[in-house]
N, C-alpha and C positions, 0 to 999 in steps of 0.2 A: 613567521612573525604574526602576531595578532594585529588587527587593523588599527590604524591611527584614529584616535578620538580627540576632537577639538572641544575644549572647554572655554566658553566665551564669558568673559567677566566685564560688564560695563563698570567703569570707574568714574565717580564724580563725588568730590568732597567727602571722602571716607578715610581720611588720613589716620584716624584713630583705629580703624578696623581692618585696613587693607592687609597688613602683615598676617593677621590671624586667618583671613580668607585664603590668601595665596599659599601660606604654609600648609594649610589643610589640603590644598590641591597638589602641592609638591610631594606630599606623603602618600599619595594614592598607591594602592597595591597593584593596580593595573598600570603597567609600565609605559605603554606606547601612547602617550598623550602629548598634545600641545596645548599650552595655556595662552589664550589670546586676551591680553589686558587692553581693553579699549578705553583709553583716556579720553573722556568726552568733554575736553576743554576744562578740566578741573582746575580751579584757581588756587588750590592749596599745594602741599608738597607731594601729592599723588603722582604727577607726571614723572618727577625725578625718581620716586621710589619704584615705579614701574620699570624705568630704564635700568635701575640697579639690579632688579630681579632678572631682567633679560641678559645683563652682563654676566651674572653668576650662574645661570642655568639655561642651557640651550633649548630646553623645552618651552621656555617663555618667549613669546613675541608680543611686541607693543604696537598699538595703533594710536597715534595722536591725531585728534580731529577737533574741529570747532564744535561747540556744544550743540547736540542734536536731540537730546533727551534719551530716555531709556530705550525707546523703540529704535531710534537712529543708531545708538551704540550697538544694540543687538544685531541690527541689519548689517552694520559694517563688519562685525565679527563673522556673520554668516558668509558674507561676500569674500572675506579673506581666508576663511578656514580651509585647511587642506585635508581634514579628516573625513573618513567614511561615515562617521557618526558625530552628532553635535549634542553638547550639554550646555546649559546656562546656569551660572551661579552668580547671584547678586553679591556685590563686593563688601557688604557689611555682614553677610552670612558666612557660614562655613559648613563643611561636610565631613562625614565619617571617612576613615581611611579606605574603606571598601565600597564607597559610594559608586564609583565608576565600574569596578569589578562586578559588583552585584547586579547593576543595571545591564551591563553588557551580557553577562551570563543569562539573565532573564530573556533578553532578545534572542540570543543564540539558541537556547533550549526550547523556546516556544514558537520561534519563527515569527515573532511580532515585529512591527515597525517602530513601536514606541514602548518604552518601559518606564515605570515610575516607582517611587517609594513614598512612604509617609514622611512628614516633617515634624519637628518638635520646636516649640517656642523656647528660645534660649536667651540667656543674658551673658554668655561668655564661658559657661561651664563646658567641659568636654562632653561630647556625645558618647553615650555608653555603647559598647559593642554588643549589640543584641544578637542572640542566636535564634534560629528558626524564624518564626513570624508568619510563615505561610505565604503563598502567592496564588494568584488567580489570573485568568485571561478574560478579557471582554472584547466583543467584536460588534461591528455594525451599529444598529440602532440601540442595542443594549449598552454599548460604549457611550454613545451620545447621550443616552438617558442619565448617565452618571453625573452629568453637569447639573441635573435638577434634583438631586437628593438633598437631604438636610445639610446645612452649611458645613458642619464638621466633616461630613463624608464627601461633599462635592468639591470643597476647596482643593484637596490634593489633585483632583482631576483638572481643575480649571487652570492652575498656575503653570508657568513655563519652566520653572527652575528646579523642579524635583524629578526631571525626566531625562531620558536619553533617546535621541531620535536618529533614525536613518537620515542621512544628509539629503537624499533624493526627495524627501517630503517638502523641502524648501525650494524646489525647482521654480515654483511659481507663487510662493507664499512669503510675505514679509510682514513684520509688525507695523501697524499704522503709524506713520510719522507724526509727531507733534501731539499725540493723544495719550491720555492715561487710560487705565483699564484695557491695556493692549492685550493682555492674556484673554480677556473675555471676547475680544474681537478676532482672535487668531486660533486658539486651541481647537475649537470645533472644526475648523478647516483642516487642521493637521490630522485630527481623528478621522475625518472623511477620507483623506488621502491615504492614511496608514491602515485603516480598516480594523486593525487588531492591536491591542495594548495588553501588556503583562504588568502586574503590579505586585509589589511586596508590602506586607504590613509593617516591615521594619522602618523605623525612623532614622534615615541616613542623612537627612538634611537638617541643619540647624538654622531656623529663621530667627534672626536677631531682633529683639524688641526690648526697649527699656523696661517695659512691664510685661514680663513673660506671661503668656496665656491669654493676652488680650491686645487688641489693636484699637486705638482711638481714632476715629475717622472724623476729621473736621469738614463740615459740608461747605462746598463752594459751587459756583456755576460749572466748573470743570467736571464735577461729579456727574453731571447730566450726560457726559460722554458714555457712561455705563448704559444709559438707555439707548443711545445711538448704536452701540455694539450689539445690543439684543434685538433692536429692530433689524439690523443687518442679518443677524442669525435667523430670525423668523423668515426673511426672504430666502435665505439659503436653504432652510428646511423645506419651504414650499417648492423650490426649484429642484431639489435633490431627493425627494421621496421620503422625507421624515415627518409626514403629516401626523403620525400618531403622537408626536411630541409637541404639537402646536398648542394644545390646551395648557400644558404645563409652561410652555414658553410664554404664552400670553399672561398666564397667572403671575409668572415671575416679573413681567413688565408692569402689570397693574399694581402688584404689591410694592414694587420699588417706587412707583409714583407716589403712593401714599406714605411710604417711609420717608422719602425725600421731602415731601410736603411738611411733615412734622419736624424735620430737621432744620427747616427754615425758621429759626428762632430770631429773636430781636437783634442779635449780633451779626446776622448774615446780611451782607449788602444786598439791597434791592429784594428783600425777602417777600414783599407783597407781590411784586412782579413775577418772581419765581413761583410763588404759590399759584398765581393765576395760570401761569404757563403749564404747571404740573397738572392742575385740574383739567385744563383743556386737553392735555396730552392723554390723560386717563380716559376721558370720554371718547377720544379718537381710537384708542386701543380697544375699548369696549365695542365700538362700532365695527372696526376692521376685523376684529377677532370673534365676532358674534357666533359663527358656526362652531367654533371650538370652545369658547367660553361657556356655551350652553352645556357642555359636558362636565363642567366643574360642579362641585357640591352646591346645593341651593343656598346654604349658609354663606358660602363665599360670594356668590353672585348678589345675594341680598346686601352683604356688607359693602360691595362696590356701589350699589344703588344708594345706600344710606350716605356714604361718603360724598357722592356727587350732589346730593340734596343738602347735606349739612355736615362738613368735616368735624365740627365740634361735637355734634351728637355721636358721630362714628367713634370719636376718641373716647367719649364717656362710656359708651356701650362696650368698647374693647377693654377698657380698664375694668369694667364690671365683670366681664367674662374671665379676664386674666386673674382677677381677685378671687373668683369662686373656684378656680381650677385647683 
């Protein structure tokens, strides 16, 4: 018999979408799965619906817990999982019928510790059954560098939910409790442990959004946890021999400070205080990362200097450059 694969589904206030998600998992062409529905203290009808699925299908197990957030729900699923392999699916999303089969075959044939697929922005339509699509393998520093590509190429590597993992990778790794941007804080650690990832270009995961193709991000103080995750990543790189990636890591941090600064518009609470904090944080990154930031293009470094002197001038110059492109 093929090994058991545990699919962990955090559930919170998704009454409209839960059936679609769970039904897509029950239709998997890979037979030996357990589906762990982690009811994270959901105040709607989700807890009852989870129990109904468990009563109807022995592959479904339910964990009821007080609300602990997405990280806490995933961690509970990891702790309870019986499978040799783990996958995560968010409960408003859904997957193709061969999602698990394809990812498992990739692991088995390539000897990788992690496999992943592309995802598609969806609004409820069926995921088409794609043929072919090609696959590739990344290892070591090349794999870690995938986190720093253009957004469209990097996002499939960053997120937790389009992947299949060997269970052993989570022996000492959990998602950070009470924080958002938990993928940014965790995936690189799993890459370091797993060392090798296989990926297919097929879109086997449907990421549900009301406006397919775009995600609107409302800025708040909690978004600064993204910076915390990347500060931790830089320390990890320094401690584990990824110094060749530090220039791009610091660039990502500095660029994020500037982006967050301009997202602090009038409707953001304490916008002036947040802006001052972000400017201070950028200066500190430039100081800490000086040996690696020196390797960045002169144009990039000049831009940081202009921003530190006058953010409004930086913005005018940036609009001028973008307008002439």
